[in-house]
N, C-alpha and C positions, 0 to 999 in steps of 0.2 A: 358223657359216655354214650357211644353209639348203641343203637338197639340190639346189635348182635355182639357187643363187646362184653368180656368178663370184667368183674371188678378189677381195679388196677393191680391188686396184690396177687392175682391169680394169672398164671401164664398158661399157654397151650402145651407147654412141655413140663415134665416133672423133674427135669435135671438129668435124666438118664437117656434122653433122646426119644422116649416113647411119648405118644400123645395122650393127654388126660381126656377121659370121656367128656362129652359135651354136657353143659349144665342145662337144666330145664327152666321153664318159666311158668309161674302160676299167678294169675290176676283174679282177684275176687272183687266183685261189685255187689254191694248190698243196698237195699232201700226198703221203705215201708209203704205198703199200699193201703190207704185208709178204706174202711168198709169191707175189707177182706179178712177172713179168719183162716189161718193166721195172716197177719199183715206183713210178716217178714218175707222178703224175697232175696235171693242171691243168684248171681250168675258167675260161674267159675270157668275161666278159660285157661287151659294148661297145655303144655307141650313138654315132652322129655327130650326132644331133638329139635334144635333151633332151625334145622333145615326142613322139618316135617310140618304137616298141617296141624294146627291146634285143635283140641277137642273143647267143646263148650257144653256145660251142663247148667240148667236153670232149675232151681228148687225153692220150695217154700218151707223146707224142713231143715232146721239148724243142724240136727244130728247128721243128716245126709251131707251137708256142706262140710262138716268137720271130718266125716268119714273120707270124703274125697281128698281133702287136704292131707290127712294122715297117709292115705294110699300113695299120693303123689310124693310126699316127703320120704317115705320108706323106699320108694322105687328109685330115688336118687342114688348115684353111684357110691356115696359114702356109707359107712356102717351106721346103724341106728343110733349109736352113741355119739355120732358126729352132729346130730340134728340139734 
């Protein structure tokens, strides 16, 4: 799969000739920093538009990382029940 391709089962057309909104990308990198309290670290890089610039957030707070993931998921074009 190329970096800008959709999964093979999803096309750019919905069968009616209209274009389906672009899918976003979310990458989470986590690691542990010894000697730090808390030692948890996460970097979240996300985009809602494959053509736009990604946003990056770094945090030491697990709850903040989860909040960002939830916001990103609910902002996707599908309904919350599709997640």
